ChimeraX commands (.cxc) that place a marker at each C-alpha (Angstrom):
marker #1 position 110.54,107.35,81.66 radius 0.5
marker #1 position 106.28,107.12,82.24 radius 0.5
marker #1 position 106.91,104.08,83.71 radius 0.5
marker #1 position 109.81,104.83,86.15 radius 0.5
marker #1 position 107.56,107.89,87.32 radius 0.5
marker #1 position 104.43,105.61,88.29 radius 0.5
marker #1 position 106.67,102.91,89.73 radius 0.5
marker #1 position 107.80,105.91,91.68 radius 0.5
marker #1 position 104.36,106.98,92.49 radius 0.5
marker #1 position 103.08,103.38,93.53 radius 0.5
marker #1 position 106.07,103.22,96.30 radius 0.5
marker #1 position 105.35,106.94,97.74 radius 0.5
marker #1 position 101.43,105.75,97.63 radius 0.5
marker #1 position 102.38,102.57,99.50 radius 0.5
marker #1 position 103.77,105.00,102.27 radius 0.5
marker #1 position 100.85,107.31,102.40 radius 0.5
marker #1 position 98.74,103.86,102.56 radius 0.5
marker #1 position 99.60,103.86,106.45 radius 0.5
marker #1 position 98.80,107.24,107.31 radius 0.5
marker #1 position 96.14,107.32,110.26 radius 0.5
marker #1 position 92.39,107.60,109.36 radius 0.5
marker #1 position 89.29,106.69,111.50 radius 0.5
marker #1 position 88.48,103.22,111.68 radius 0.5
marker #1 position 84.72,102.22,111.17 radius 0.5
marker #1 position 82.66,99.80,112.97 radius 0.5
marker #1 position 83.27,96.45,112.18 radius 0.5
marker #1 position 82.32,94.62,108.30 radius 0.5
marker #1 position 81.67,91.46,107.39 radius 0.5
marker #1 position 83.88,89.82,105.36 radius 0.5
marker #1 position 81.18,88.46,102.75 radius 0.5
marker #1 position 80.41,92.09,101.85 radius 0.5
marker #1 position 83.77,93.12,101.48 radius 0.5
marker #1 position 82.90,93.97,97.26 radius 0.5
marker #1 position 80.39,96.13,98.12 radius 0.5
marker #1 position 81.92,97.86,101.40 radius 0.5
marker #1 position 85.05,99.04,99.34 radius 0.5
marker #1 position 82.90,100.32,96.16 radius 0.5
marker #1 position 80.22,102.07,98.82 radius 0.5
marker #1 position 82.89,103.84,100.78 radius 0.5
marker #1 position 85.17,104.92,97.49 radius 0.5
marker #1 position 81.64,106.32,95.90 radius 0.5
marker #1 position 79.91,107.59,98.62 radius 0.5
marker #1 position 82.79,109.03,100.50 radius 0.5
marker #1 position 85.52,110.20,97.80 radius 0.5
marker #1 position 83.02,110.03,94.66 radius 0.5
marker #1 position 85.18,107.47,92.81 radius 0.5
marker #1 position 84.02,104.31,90.53 radius 0.5
marker #1 position 85.91,101.33,91.32 radius 0.5
marker #1 position 85.66,97.90,90.57 radius 0.5
marker #1 position 85.75,95.25,93.39 radius 0.5
marker #1 position 86.16,91.46,93.76 radius 0.5
marker #1 position 86.96,89.27,96.45 radius 0.5
marker #1 position 88.29,86.11,94.85 radius 0.5
marker #1 position 89.03,83.47,97.73 radius 0.5
marker #1 position 91.41,85.12,100.30 radius 0.5
marker #1 position 92.39,87.95,97.59 radius 0.5
marker #1 position 90.11,91.06,97.24 radius 0.5
marker #1 position 91.23,92.69,93.59 radius 0.5
marker #1 position 90.37,96.46,93.25 radius 0.5
marker #1 position 90.43,98.04,89.64 radius 0.5
marker #1 position 90.48,101.63,88.76 radius 0.5
marker #1 position 90.34,103.10,85.26 radius 0.5
marker #1 position 91.85,106.14,84.21 radius 0.5
marker #1 position 92.14,108.14,81.34 radius 0.5
marker #1 position 95.94,108.70,81.54 radius 0.5
marker #1 position 98.55,107.89,84.16 radius 0.5
marker #1 position 101.36,110.54,83.43 radius 0.5
marker #1 position 101.25,113.82,81.61 radius 0.5
marker #1 position 103.41,114.73,78.23 radius 0.5
marker #1 position 106.23,115.70,80.81 radius 0.5
marker #1 position 106.60,112.30,82.44 radius 0.5
marker #1 position 104.68,113.80,85.31 radius 0.5
marker #1 position 101.90,112.14,87.30 radius 0.5
marker #1 position 98.87,114.07,87.55 radius 0.5
marker #1 position 97.92,115.21,90.71 radius 0.5
marker #1 position 94.34,114.34,90.82 radius 0.5
marker #1 position 95.42,110.59,89.56 radius 0.5
marker #1 position 97.84,110.67,92.71 radius 0.5
marker #1 position 94.85,111.73,95.09 radius 0.5
marker #1 position 92.57,109.29,93.88 radius 0.5
marker #1 position 95.05,106.41,94.26 radius 0.5
marker #1 position 95.85,107.66,97.48 radius 0.5
marker #1 position 91.77,107.73,98.43 radius 0.5
marker #1 position 91.60,104.14,97.03 radius 0.5
marker #1 position 94.26,102.70,99.45 radius 0.5
marker #1 position 92.76,104.72,102.60 radius 0.5
marker #1 position 89.27,103.16,101.49 radius 0.5
marker #1 position 91.04,99.60,101.46 radius 0.5
marker #1 position 92.53,100.03,104.71 radius 0.5
marker #1 position 89.84,101.45,106.39 radius 0.5
marker #1 position 87.55,98.27,105.34 radius 0.5
marker #1 position 90.10,95.67,106.17 radius 0.5
marker #1 position 91.10,96.87,109.42 radius 0.5
marker #1 position 87.63,96.69,110.54 radius 0.5
marker #1 position 86.65,93.56,109.17 radius 0.5
marker #1 position 86.39,90.19,110.68 radius 0.5
marker #1 position 88.30,87.49,108.89 radius 0.5
marker #1 position 90.26,90.15,106.62 radius 0.5
marker #1 position 91.70,88.15,103.23 radius 0.5
marker #1 position 95.51,87.58,103.05 radius 0.5
marker #1 position 95.74,89.36,99.85 radius 0.5
marker #1 position 95.20,92.60,97.86 radius 0.5
marker #1 position 95.94,93.47,94.30 radius 0.5
marker #1 position 95.18,96.92,93.19 radius 0.5
marker #1 position 95.41,97.65,89.54 radius 0.5
marker #1 position 95.41,101.37,87.95 radius 0.5
marker #1 position 95.14,100.97,84.17 radius 0.5
marker #1 position 95.73,103.58,81.53 radius 0.5
marker #1 position 93.09,103.08,79.65 radius 0.5
marker #1 position 93.94,105.44,76.49 radius 0.5
marker #1 position 97.19,104.45,76.49 radius 0.5
marker #1 position 97.44,100.83,77.54 radius 0.5
marker #1 position 99.12,100.46,80.47 radius 0.5
marker #1 position 98.71,98.36,83.84 radius 0.5
marker #1 position 100.09,99.55,87.14 radius 0.5
marker #1 position 99.55,96.85,89.92 radius 0.5
marker #1 position 100.17,97.17,93.83 radius 0.5
marker #1 position 100.33,93.54,95.38 radius 0.5
marker #1 position 100.89,93.24,99.25 radius 0.5
marker #1 position 99.84,90.74,102.42 radius 0.5
marker #1 position 96.94,92.17,104.37 radius 0.5
marker #1 position 98.63,91.14,107.67 radius 0.5
marker #1 position 101.56,93.14,106.88 radius 0.5
marker #1 position 98.91,96.43,106.72 radius 0.5
marker #1 position 97.77,95.16,110.19 radius 0.5
marker #1 position 101.46,94.80,111.85 radius 0.5
marker #1 position 101.95,97.99,110.04 radius 0.5
marker #1 position 98.84,100.04,111.70 radius 0.5
marker #1 position 100.69,98.55,114.93 radius 0.5
marker #1 position 103.80,99.51,114.59 radius 0.5
marker #1 position 105.23,96.12,114.50 radius 0.5
marker #1 position 106.77,96.65,111.05 radius 0.5
marker #1 position 108.47,100.40,110.12 radius 0.5
marker #1 position 107.14,102.37,107.23 radius 0.5
marker #1 position 110.65,101.44,105.38 radius 0.5
marker #1 position 110.28,97.52,106.09 radius 0.5
marker #1 position 106.85,98.19,105.28 radius 0.5
marker #1 position 107.95,99.42,101.53 radius 0.5
marker #1 position 109.71,96.30,100.90 radius 0.5
marker #1 position 106.67,94.13,101.23 radius 0.5
marker #1 position 105.04,95.53,98.75 radius 0.5
marker #1 position 105.36,94.28,95.12 radius 0.5
marker #1 position 105.01,96.77,92.36 radius 0.5
marker #1 position 104.59,95.53,88.68 radius 0.5
marker #1 position 103.63,98.09,85.70 radius 0.5
marker #1 position 103.94,97.02,82.14 radius 0.5
marker #1 position 102.46,97.75,79.12 radius 0.5
marker #1 position 99.07,95.97,78.31 radius 0.5
marker #1 position 96.79,96.66,74.94 radius 0.5
marker #1 position 94.03,94.97,76.45 radius 0.5
marker #1 position 93.46,97.22,78.98 radius 0.5
marker #1 position 92.80,100.04,75.94 radius 0.5
marker #1 position 88.97,101.44,77.07 radius 0.5
marker #1 position 88.22,98.67,79.28 radius 0.5
marker #1 position 86.48,100.62,82.02 radius 0.5
marker #1 position 85.17,97.57,83.72 radius 0.5
marker #1 position 88.40,95.79,83.98 radius 0.5
marker #1 position 87.46,92.61,82.23 radius 0.5
marker #1 position 91.10,92.33,81.29 radius 0.5
marker #1 position 92.58,91.55,84.46 radius 0.5
marker #1 position 92.56,87.95,85.74 radius 0.5
marker #1 position 91.52,87.28,89.37 radius 0.5
marker #1 position 92.42,84.46,91.00 radius 0.5
marker #1 position 92.95,83.58,94.29 radius 0.5
marker #1 position 96.89,84.43,95.00 radius 0.5
marker #1 position 98.94,82.30,97.53 radius 0.5
marker #1 position 102.15,83.28,99.87 radius 0.5
marker #1 position 104.38,81.34,97.65 radius 0.5
marker #1 position 103.53,83.05,94.23 radius 0.5
marker #1 position 103.60,86.59,96.36 radius 0.5
marker #1 position 107.26,85.74,97.80 radius 0.5
marker #1 position 108.56,85.04,94.08 radius 0.5
marker #1 position 107.84,88.29,93.12 radius 0.5
marker #1 position 109.25,89.88,96.37 radius 0.5
marker #1 position 112.54,87.83,95.35 radius 0.5
marker #1 position 112.20,89.01,91.62 radius 0.5
marker #1 position 111.91,92.97,92.46 radius 0.5
marker #1 position 114.77,92.66,94.82 radius 0.5
marker #1 position 116.70,91.28,92.38 radius 0.5
marker #1 position 115.73,93.76,89.76 radius 0.5
marker #1 position 116.40,96.61,92.32 radius 0.5
marker #1 position 119.89,95.40,93.21 radius 0.5
marker #1 position 120.73,94.47,89.54 radius 0.5
marker #1 position 119.20,96.86,87.17 radius 0.5
marker #1 position 120.01,100.01,89.77 radius 0.5
marker #1 position 121.66,102.75,87.78 radius 0.5
marker #1 position 124.79,102.91,89.81 radius 0.5
marker #1 position 125.72,99.39,88.73 radius 0.5
marker #1 position 124.19,99.48,85.10 radius 0.5
marker #1 position 127.71,99.92,83.44 radius 0.5
marker #1 position 129.08,96.82,85.22 radius 0.5
marker #1 position 126.25,94.46,84.79 radius 0.5
marker #1 position 124.19,92.93,82.02 radius 0.5
marker #1 position 120.92,91.13,82.77 radius 0.5
marker #1 position 119.86,88.57,80.37 radius 0.5
marker #1 position 117.01,87.46,81.97 radius 0.5
marker #1 position 115.68,86.79,85.90 radius 0.5
marker #1 position 112.71,85.22,86.88 radius 0.5
marker #1 position 111.04,83.82,90.03 radius 0.5
marker #1 position 108.18,81.21,90.22 radius 0.5
marker #1 position 106.08,78.99,92.60 radius 0.5
marker #1 position 104.19,76.16,92.08 radius 0.5
marker #1 position 103.04,73.49,94.47 radius 0.5
marker #1 position 105.51,73.87,97.39 radius 0.5
marker #1 position 108.66,74.54,95.15 radius 0.5
marker #1 position 110.09,77.88,94.41 radius 0.5
marker #1 position 112.33,78.65,91.71 radius 0.5
marker #1 position 114.57,81.50,91.76 radius 0.5
marker #1 position 116.81,81.55,87.87 radius 0.5
marker #1 position 118.63,84.27,86.11 radius 0.5
marker #1 position 121.68,84.91,83.77 radius 0.5
marker #1 position 123.21,87.73,84.88 radius 0.5
marker #1 position 126.87,88.80,83.40 radius 0.5
marker #1 position 129.18,90.69,85.50 radius 0.5
marker #1 position 131.06,92.65,82.65 radius 0.5
marker #1 position 133.52,94.25,84.93 radius 0.5
marker #1 position 134.43,93.92,88.43 radius 0.5
marker #1 position 133.14,96.36,90.85 radius 0.5
marker #1 position 132.78,96.38,94.82 radius 0.5
marker #1 position 129.18,97.29,94.36 radius 0.5
marker #1 position 128.12,94.40,92.50 radius 0.5
marker #1 position 127.71,91.18,94.32 radius 0.5
marker #1 position 128.03,88.00,92.74 radius 0.5
marker #1 position 124.96,87.01,91.28 radius 0.5
marker #1 position 124.48,83.60,93.07 radius 0.5
marker #1 position 125.37,84.84,96.60 radius 0.5
marker #1 position 122.75,87.65,96.11 radius 0.5
marker #1 position 119.81,85.63,95.11 radius 0.5
marker #1 position 120.41,83.27,97.78 radius 0.5
marker #1 position 120.75,85.90,100.39 radius 0.5
marker #1 position 117.57,87.92,99.37 radius 0.5
marker #1 position 115.70,84.52,99.07 radius 0.5
marker #1 position 116.56,83.64,102.53 radius 0.5
marker #1 position 116.16,87.04,104.00 radius 0.5
marker #1 position 112.73,87.35,102.54 radius 0.5
marker #1 position 111.38,83.73,103.92 radius 0.5
marker #1 position 112.65,84.48,106.96 radius 0.5
marker #1 position 110.46,87.67,107.09 radius 0.5
marker #1 position 107.62,85.75,106.62 radius 0.5
marker #1 position 108.76,82.55,109.32 radius 0.5
marker #1 position 109.45,80.36,106.33 radius 0.5
marker #1 position 105.79,79.67,104.88 radius 0.5
marker #1 position 105.19,75.85,105.75 radius 0.5
marker #1 position 103.85,75.69,102.16 radius 0.5
marker #1 position 107.16,76.21,100.48 radius 0.5
marker #1 position 109.09,73.17,100.55 radius 0.5
marker #1 position 111.99,73.20,98.31 radius 0.5
marker #1 position 113.89,76.06,96.96 radius 0.5
marker #1 position 116.04,76.38,93.93 radius 0.5
marker #1 position 118.57,78.88,92.98 radius 0.5
marker #1 position 119.63,78.68,89.37 radius 0.5
marker #1 position 122.39,80.66,87.82 radius 0.5
marker #1 position 121.82,79.57,84.21 radius 0.5
marker #1 position 125.47,81.85,83.20 radius 0.5
marker #1 position 127.55,80.28,85.24 radius 0.5
marker #1 position 125.55,76.63,85.29 radius 0.5
marker #1 position 125.36,76.98,89.00 radius 0.5
marker #1 position 121.95,75.25,90.38 radius 0.5
marker #1 position 121.47,74.73,94.12 radius 0.5
marker #1 position 118.57,72.65,95.87 radius 0.5
marker #1 position 117.54,73.43,99.54 radius 0.5
marker #1 position 114.96,72.45,101.50 radius 0.5
marker #1 position 113.08,75.14,103.43 radius 0.5
marker #1 position 114.41,73.84,106.91 radius 0.5
marker #1 position 117.96,73.51,105.38 radius 0.5
marker #1 position 117.66,77.45,105.09 radius 0.5
marker #1 position 116.21,77.66,108.20 radius 0.5
marker #1 position 119.17,76.12,109.90 radius 0.5
marker #1 position 121.86,77.96,108.05 radius 0.5
marker #1 position 123.74,80.80,109.22 radius 0.5
marker link #1:1,2 radius 0.2
marker link #1:2,3 radius 0.2
marker link #1:3,4 radius 0.2
marker link #1:4,5 radius 0.2
marker link #1:5,6 radius 0.2
marker link #1:6,7 radius 0.2
marker link #1:7,8 radius 0.2
marker link #1:8,9 radius 0.2
marker link #1:9,10 radius 0.2
marker link #1:10,11 radius 0.2
marker link #1:11,12 radius 0.2
marker link #1:12,13 radius 0.2
marker link #1:13,14 radius 0.2
marker link #1:14,15 radius 0.2
marker link #1:15,16 radius 0.2
marker link #1:16,17 radius 0.2
marker link #1:17,18 radius 0.2
marker link #1:18,19 radius 0.2
marker link #1:19,20 radius 0.2
marker link #1:20,21 radius 0.2
marker link #1:21,22 radius 0.2
marker link #1:22,23 radius 0.2
marker link #1:23,24 radius 0.2
marker link #1:24,25 radius 0.2
marker link #1:25,26 radius 0.2
marker link #1:26,27 radius 0.2
marker link #1:27,28 radius 0.2
marker link #1:28,29 radius 0.2
marker link #1:29,30 radius 0.2
marker link #1:30,31 radius 0.2
marker link #1:31,32 radius 0.2
marker link #1:32,33 radius 0.2
marker link #1:33,34 radius 0.2
marker link #1:34,35 radius 0.2
marker link #1:35,36 radius 0.2
marker link #1:36,37 radius 0.2
marker link #1:37,38 radius 0.2
marker link #1:38,39 radius 0.2
marker link #1:39,40 radius 0.2
marker link #1:40,41 radius 0.2
marker link #1:41,42 radius 0.2
marker link #1:42,43 radius 0.2
marker link #1:43,44 radius 0.2
marker link #1:44,45 radius 0.2
marker link #1:45,46 radius 0.2
marker link #1:46,47 radius 0.2
marker link #1:47,48 radius 0.2
marker link #1:48,49 radius 0.2
marker link #1:49,50 radius 0.2
marker link #1:50,51 radius 0.2
marker link #1:51,52 radius 0.2
marker link #1:52,53 radius 0.2
marker link #1:53,54 radius 0.2
marker link #1:54,55 radius 0.2
marker link #1:55,56 radius 0.2
marker link #1:56,57 radius 0.2
marker link #1:57,58 radius 0.2
marker link #1:58,59 radius 0.2
marker link #1:59,60 radius 0.2
marker link #1:60,61 radius 0.2
marker link #1:61,62 radius 0.2
marker link #1:62,63 radius 0.2
marker link #1:63,64 radius 0.2
marker link #1:64,65 radius 0.2
marker link #1:65,66 radius 0.2
marker link #1:66,67 radius 0.2
marker link #1:67,68 radius 0.2
marker link #1:68,69 radius 0.2
marker link #1:69,70 radius 0.2
marker link #1:70,71 radius 0.2
marker link #1:71,72 radius 0.2
marker link #1:72,73 radius 0.2
marker link #1:73,74 radius 0.2
marker link #1:74,75 radius 0.2
marker link #1:75,76 radius 0.2
marker link #1:76,77 radius 0.2
marker link #1:77,78 radius 0.2
marker link #1:78,79 radius 0.2
marker link #1:79,80 radius 0.2
marker link #1:80,81 radius 0.2
marker link #1:81,82 radius 0.2
marker link #1:82,83 radius 0.2
marker link #1:83,84 radius 0.2
marker link #1:84,85 radius 0.2
marker link #1:85,86 radius 0.2
marker link #1:86,87 radius 0.2
marker link #1:87,88 radius 0.2
marker link #1:88,89 radius 0.2
marker link #1:89,90 radius 0.2
marker link #1:90,91 radius 0.2
marker link #1:91,92 radius 0.2
marker link #1:92,93 radius 0.2
marker link #1:93,94 radius 0.2
marker link #1:94,95 radius 0.2
marker link #1:95,96 radius 0.2
marker link #1:96,97 radius 0.2
marker link #1:97,98 radius 0.2
marker link #1:98,99 radius 0.2
marker link #1:99,100 radius 0.2
marker link #1:100,101 radius 0.2
marker link #1:101,102 radius 0.2
marker link #1:102,103 radius 0.2
marker link #1:103,104 radius 0.2
marker link #1:104,105 radius 0.2
marker link #1:105,106 radius 0.2
marker link #1:106,107 radius 0.2
marker link #1:107,108 radius 0.2
marker link #1:108,109 radius 0.2
marker link #1:109,110 radius 0.2
marker link #1:110,111 radius 0.2
marker link #1:111,112 radius 0.2
marker link #1:112,113 radius 0.2
marker link #1:113,114 radius 0.2
marker link #1:114,115 radius 0.2
marker link #1:115,116 radius 0.2
marker link #1:116,117 radius 0.2
marker link #1:117,118 radius 0.2
marker link #1:118,119 radius 0.2
marker link #1:119,120 radius 0.2
marker link #1:120,121 radius 0.2
marker link #1:121,122 radius 0.2
marker link #1:122,123 radius 0.2
marker link #1:123,124 radius 0.2
marker link #1:124,125 radius 0.2
marker link #1:125,126 radius 0.2
marker link #1:126,127 radius 0.2
marker link #1:127,128 radius 0.2
marker link #1:128,129 radius 0.2
marker link #1:129,130 radius 0.2
marker link #1:130,131 radius 0.2
marker link #1:131,132 radius 0.2
marker link #1:132,133 radius 0.2
marker link #1:133,134 radius 0.2
marker link #1:134,135 radius 0.2
marker link #1:135,136 radius 0.2
marker link #1:136,137 radius 0.2
marker link #1:137,138 radius 0.2
marker link #1:138,139 radius 0.2
marker link #1:139,140 radius 0.2
marker link #1:140,141 radius 0.2
marker link #1:141,142 radius 0.2
marker link #1:142,143 radius 0.2
marker link #1:143,144 radius 0.2
marker link #1:144,145 radius 0.2
marker link #1:145,146 radius 0.2
marker link #1:146,147 radius 0.2
marker link #1:147,148 radius 0.2
marker link #1:148,149 radius 0.2
marker link #1:149,150 radius 0.2
marker link #1:150,151 radius 0.2
marker link #1:151,152 radius 0.2
marker link #1:152,153 radius 0.2
marker link #1:153,154 radius 0.2
marker link #1:154,155 radius 0.2
marker link #1:155,156 radius 0.2
marker link #1:156,157 radius 0.2
marker link #1:157,158 radius 0.2
marker link #1:158,159 radius 0.2
marker link #1:159,160 radius 0.2
marker link #1:160,161 radius 0.2
marker link #1:161,162 radius 0.2
marker link #1:162,163 radius 0.2
marker link #1:163,164 radius 0.2
marker link #1:164,165 radius 0.2
marker link #1:165,166 radius 0.2
marker link #1:166,167 radius 0.2
marker link #1:167,168 radius 0.2
marker link #1:168,169 radius 0.2
marker link #1:169,170 radius 0.2
marker link #1:170,171 radius 0.2
marker link #1:171,172 radius 0.2
marker link #1:172,173 radius 0.2
marker link #1:173,174 radius 0.2
marker link #1:174,175 radius 0.2
marker link #1:175,176 radius 0.2
marker link #1:176,177 radius 0.2
marker link #1:177,178 radius 0.2
marker link #1:178,179 radius 0.2
marker link #1:179,180 radius 0.2
marker link #1:180,181 radius 0.2
marker link #1:181,182 radius 0.2
marker link #1:182,183 radius 0.2
marker link #1:183,184 radius 0.2
marker link #1:184,185 radius 0.2
marker link #1:185,186 radius 0.2
marker link #1:186,187 radius 0.2
marker link #1:187,188 radius 0.2
marker link #1:188,189 radius 0.2
marker link #1:189,190 radius 0.2
marker link #1:190,191 radius 0.2
marker link #1:191,192 radius 0.2
marker link #1:192,193 radius 0.2
marker link #1:193,194 radius 0.2
marker link #1:194,195 radius 0.2
marker link #1:195,196 radius 0.2
marker link #1:196,197 radius 0.2
marker link #1:197,198 radius 0.2
marker link #1:198,199 radius 0.2
marker link #1:199,200 radius 0.2
marker link #1:200,201 radius 0.2
marker link #1:201,202 radius 0.2
marker link #1:202,203 radius 0.2
marker link #1:203,204 radius 0.2
marker link #1:204,205 radius 0.2
marker link #1:205,206 radius 0.2
marker link #1:206,207 radius 0.2
marker link #1:207,208 radius 0.2
marker link #1:208,209 radius 0.2
marker link #1:209,210 radius 0.2
marker link #1:210,211 radius 0.2
marker link #1:211,212 radius 0.2
marker link #1:212,213 radius 0.2
marker link #1:213,214 radius 0.2
marker link #1:214,215 radius 0.2
marker link #1:215,216 radius 0.2
marker link #1:216,217 radius 0.2
marker link #1:217,218 radius 0.2
marker link #1:218,219 radius 0.2
marker link #1:219,220 radius 0.2
marker link #1:220,221 radius 0.2
marker link #1:221,222 radius 0.2
marker link #1:222,223 radius 0.2
marker link #1:223,224 radius 0.2
marker link #1:224,225 radius 0.2
marker link #1:225,226 radius 0.2
marker link #1:226,227 radius 0.2
marker link #1:227,228 radius 0.2
marker link #1:228,229 radius 0.2
marker link #1:229,230 radius 0.2
marker link #1:230,231 radius 0.2
marker link #1:231,232 radius 0.2
marker link #1:232,233 radius 0.2
marker link #1:233,234 radius 0.2
marker link #1:234,235 radius 0.2
marker link #1:235,236 radius 0.2
marker link #1:236,237 radius 0.2
marker link #1:237,238 radius 0.2
marker link #1:238,239 radius 0.2
marker link #1:239,240 radius 0.2
marker link #1:240,241 radius 0.2
marker link #1:241,242 radius 0.2
marker link #1:242,243 radius 0.2
marker link #1:243,244 radius 0.2
marker link #1:244,245 radius 0.2
marker link #1:245,246 radius 0.2
marker link #1:246,247 radius 0.2
marker link #1:247,248 radius 0.2
marker link #1:248,249 radius 0.2
marker link #1:249,250 radius 0.2
marker link #1:250,251 radius 0.2
marker link #1:251,252 radius 0.2
marker link #1:252,253 radius 0.2
marker link #1:253,254 radius 0.2
marker link #1:254,255 radius 0.2
marker link #1:255,256 radius 0.2
marker link #1:256,257 radius 0.2
marker link #1:257,258 radius 0.2
marker link #1:258,259 radius 0.2
marker link #1:259,260 radius 0.2
marker link #1:260,261 radius 0.2
marker link #1:261,262 radius 0.2
marker link #1:262,263 radius 0.2
marker link #1:263,264 radius 0.2
marker link #1:264,265 radius 0.2
marker link #1:265,266 radius 0.2
marker link #1:266,267 radius 0.2
marker link #1:267,268 radius 0.2
marker link #1:268,269 radius 0.2
marker link #1:269,270 radius 0.2
view
């Protein structure tokens, strides 16, 4: 229940993320860590940890708790998340050569929970000039939340593995998230059992693998292979079929159906 509450809040924060704010003078990319840290500290009295790793900026904020005993997000937590997001937006949108990705991590250091919000910064820029709607923008964010004992007591973000993300990895997260939304939705739980669901990217190869059993027919439940293919094509199309992704495998483990596609084949398929 607590995880669901945090996921909903992250979705809401992602929409708030694109509210208007004043744009400061141009910042230098090389100072990104100090810039975001200073904005949070001087303007909002927030202590955050920031790392620039290649083309990815990581932001960490440790909290004593994400949700209360009533499974509701504390208003102070919500406010802190909003202000950190606004700080990131302010820095990025007025920066020369901004990074491509951001990963905003909020950790509950008393209960051992990590919550990630991951996004593609060019999407942020498009949203600001109305090339992407709010609803489309929400679909382009990755939200991950899980228990992690290593988060306990970590005020410095030492347990967070910081690295330079790539487009293939980001797209694999989006595909997995969309598949989870479709087949874990409350309205289809009586008809579907998700035994396994994975998406990964490695050296040009994107693989979507799943074991999803249809317990009984319902018109609300699509055929898993067809849905995986449809979601994959839609997301790849939304990012203009990134050239680094050359092969795509859709693997339906339960029904022993696996298909290999080239990026060009999917691009040309109607």
